[in-house]
Structures are given as structure tokens and as C-alpha cells.
C-alpha positions in Angstrom: 0.7 -24.5 27.1 3.0 -22.6 24.8 5.3 -25.6 24.5 2.4 -27.7 23.3 1.3 -25.2 20.8 4.8 -25.2 19.3 4.5 -28.9 18.6 6.4 -30.2 21.6 5.3 -33.8 22.4 3.1 -34.5 25.4 6.0 -36.5 27.0 8.4 -33.6 26.7 5.7 -31.2 28.0 5.4 -33.6 31.0 9.2 -33.5 31.5 9.1 -29.7 31.4 6.4 -29.4 33.9 8.3 -31.8 36.3 11.4 -29.7 35.8 9.5 -26.6 36.9 8.6 -28.3 40.2 5.3 -30.0 39.6 5.9 -33.6 40.8 2.7 -34.9 39.3 3.6 -33.6 35.8 0.9 -33.2 33.2 -1.3 -35.9 31.7 -2.4 -36.4 28.2 -6.0 -35.7 29.1 -4.9 -32.4 30.7 -3.1 -31.4 27.5 -6.2 -32.3 25.5 -8.4 -30.3 27.8 -6.1 -27.2 27.4 -6.1 -27.5 23.6 -9.9 -27.9 23.5 -10.3 -24.7 25.5 -7.9 -22.9 23.2 -9.7 -24.2 20.1 -12.9 -22.6 21.5 -11.2 -19.2 21.9 -9.6 -19.4 18.5 -12.9 -20.3 16.8 -14.7 -17.5 18.5 -12.1 -15.0 17.4 -12.0 -16.4 13.8 -15.8 -16.4 13.4 -16.6 -13.1 15.0 -18.8 -10.6 13.2 -17.0 -7.8 11.2 -20.2 -5.8 10.6 -20.5 -2.3 11.8 -17.0 -1.2 10.9 -15.5 -0.3 7.5 -12.0 -1.3 6.7 -10.8 0.8 3.6 -7.4 -0.9 3.6 -6.8 -4.6 3.9 -3.4 -6.2 4.0 -3.2 -9.9 3.1 -0.3 -12.2 3.2 0.6 -15.9 3.7 3.4 -17.9 5.3 4.1 -21.7 5.4 4.2 -23.7 8.5 4.8 -27.4 9.2 1.6 -29.2 10.4 0.6 -32.8 11.0 -2.1 -33.9 8.5 -3.3 -37.5 8.3 -0.3 -38.6 10.4 2.2 -36.8 8.1 4.1 -33.6 8.6 3.5 -31.3 5.6 3.8 -27.7 4.7 0.5 -25.7 5.1 -0.2 -22.2 3.9 -1.5 -19.9 6.6 -3.1 -16.8 5.2 -3.9 -13.7 7.3 -5.9 -10.6 6.6 -5.3 -7.4 8.6 -7.7 -4.4 8.2 -7.0 -0.7 8.8 -10.1 1.4 9.6 -10.5 5.1 8.8 -8.8 6.3 12.0 -5.7 4.1 11.5 -6.6 1.3 13.9 -5.4 -2.1 12.8 -7.2 -5.3 13.4 -6.6 -8.9 12.4 -9.7 -9.8 10.4 -9.2 -13.4 9.9 -7.0 -16.3 9.0 -7.2 -19.7 7.3 -5.0 -22.8 6.7 -4.8 -24.6 3.4 -2.7 -26.8 1.2 -1.5 -24.0 -1.1 -2.1 -20.4 -2.1 -4.1 -21.2 -5.2 -6.9 -19.0 -6.5 -9.7 -21.2 -5.2 -8.2 -21.0 -1.6 -7.9 -17.2 -1.7 -11.4 -16.8 -3.1 -12.9 -18.9 -0.4 -11.0 -17.0 2.3 -12.1 -13.6 1.0 -15.7 -14.8 0.7 -15.6 -15.9 4.3 -14.5 -12.4 5.3 -17.4 -10.9 3.3 -19.8 -13.3 4.8 -18.8 -12.2 8.3 -19.6 -8.5 7.4 -16.4 -7.1 5.9 -17.3 -3.9 4.0 -15.9 -0.7 2.7 -12.7 -2.2 1.2 -11.1 0.2 -1.2 -7.5 -1.0 -1.4 -6.0 -4.5 -0.9 -2.2 -4.6 -0.3 -0.6 -7.9 -1.1 2.2 -9.6 -3.1 1.9 -10.2 -6.9 0.2 -13.6 -6.5 -2.0 -14.0 -9.6 -4.6 -16.1 -7.8 -5.0 -13.5 -5.1 -5.5 -10.7 -7.6 -8.1 -12.7 -9.4 -9.8 -13.5 -6.1 -10.0 -9.8 -5.1 -11.5 -8.9 -8.5 -14.1 -11.6 -8.1 -15.0 -11.1 -4.4 -14.3 -7.4 -3.7 -15.6 -5.6 -6.8 -14.3 -2.1 -7.0 -11.3 -2.6 -4.7 -7.9 -1.8 -6.1 -4.9 -4.0 -5.6 -1.5 -2.5 -4.7 1.7 -4.6 -4.7 3.3 -4.7 -1.2 6.5 -2.7 -1.3 8.2 -5.1 1.1 7.7 -8.0 -1.3 8.6 -5.9 -4.3 12.0 -4.8 -2.7 12.6 -8.4 -1.6 12.1 -9.5 -5.2 14.4 -6.8 -6.5 17.2 -7.5 -4.0 17.0 -11.2 -4.8 18.2 -10.4 -8.3 21.3 -8.5 -7.1 24.5 -10.6 -7.3 25.9 -11.2 -3.9 29.3 -10.0 -5.1 27.8 -6.5 -5.5 26.4 -4.3 -2.7 22.9 -5.4 -1.8 21.5 -1.9 -2.1 22.2 1.3 -3.8 19.8 4.1 -4.8 18.6 3.9 -8.4 19.7 6.8 -10.7 16.3 8.4 -10.8 15.7 8.1 -7.1 13.7 5.8 -4.8 10.4 6.6 -6.5 11.5 4.6 -9.6 11.3 1.4 -7.5 7.5 1.8 -7.2 5.8 0.0 -10.0 2.5 1.7 -9.1 1.4 5.2 -10.2 2.5 8.1 -8.0 0.6 8.4 -4.7 -2.2 10.9 -4.7 -2.1 13.7 -2.2 -5.8 14.5 -2.8 -8.7 13.1 -1.0 -9.0 9.3 -1.1 -12.7 9.7 -2.1 -11.6 10.7 -5.6 -10.4 7.2 -6.4 -10.5 4.0 -4.2 -7.1 3.0 -5.4 -5.2 6.2 -4.4 -3.6 6.9 -1.1 -3.8 10.4 0.4 -1.8 12.2 3.1 -4.3 11.0 5.8 -4.0 7.3 4.9 -2.4 5.1 7.6 0.5 4.0 5.4 1.6 7.6 4.7 2.4 8.4 8.2 
């Protein structure tokens, strides 16, 4: 099953099953049946209701994977949203696949989360993608956007010549790397865009 999900051909899956000791191998119809069952489970997870639970913090990001589309192998954007509730529990809220990370795609994805009951979002953590920032402003009114520090540091280190050390503390200390205002140590209720000592990322 895992081999098939990773794009291994049916014939190679059949060879693998035979190598594991199953003389009959595995047929194309059996592979199709397994994939159909998986499709049902994935769809149920992707379309489940998000109502009844608030997620003040939402992390969104994307990666690119190779996929077969119209008999051609092309790069597809896979976007994922992970929510953090008030007690620090994390949950994958949803995902989607599209041609690129343009603003229309991000907007449609965030609207699908809202339609499933996503509520209480105060802060969205993501990279500096302009289309995503515009989508958050359009769909999640009142939610602040904070640039992901992992992406920010990656962008900074990409500008460091390889002949020099890849990292050295800045003169004014690590805090100067953060392009955002200093984190608040007061209650998060004072501003939806501030982090407090009880927020999940401060632990």
C-alpha cells in the first residue's frame, strides 16, 4: 500500500508482493480497490467539521510534489493548515492541492476551512507570500499575520556567502533578526496579533 502511494507502478508493487512470499502477487483491481478505500478515508478527514473548537493560532505552509495530471508528471502545490487550540493541542485542519500558490488558490483554501467551521483565529503564521497575506486579510478579518521565523532565517542564510560562516550572532543580539515587533508578555486578549507567555510557541 505504501509503495503504491509513493508512485511505484502496479507491476513493481506486484513484484514486491511476490518477493515478500505471496505467490499470487497483487492484481491491478486489488490496487485500485485499496486506493479507493484510502480515498474515502482521506476525503472524510479532509471534509470533517471544525465547528465546536477555536483555533487561535494557525500555521499554513506549502510544498511542491510531483503528480500525474492528464498523463503528464508536473509539480503541484500541496498546502497544509495546522491549528493550535487554547490548551496547546495541535491538529491538521486541512490540505489542498493546486497548480501554484497564487492568491486565488490561497483564498479558496482558507474559505474552505471557514466553511467547515474554523473559528477564533487570531494569528496566522506563514511565510511572506503576498497572495497568502491578501487571502488572510480577505477571509479571516481581524487575524494578524506573523512571518514564520524558520522561513525568515532560511531567507537570511541564503544571502550569506558560502565562503563565510553560515551563522554568527548579529551585533545587537538574536532579537534583531525578528522583523516583527517585540513579543508581548501580557495577556493575548489585549491584541489578537500578540503572543503571551502562555501561547504554545513560547514554550
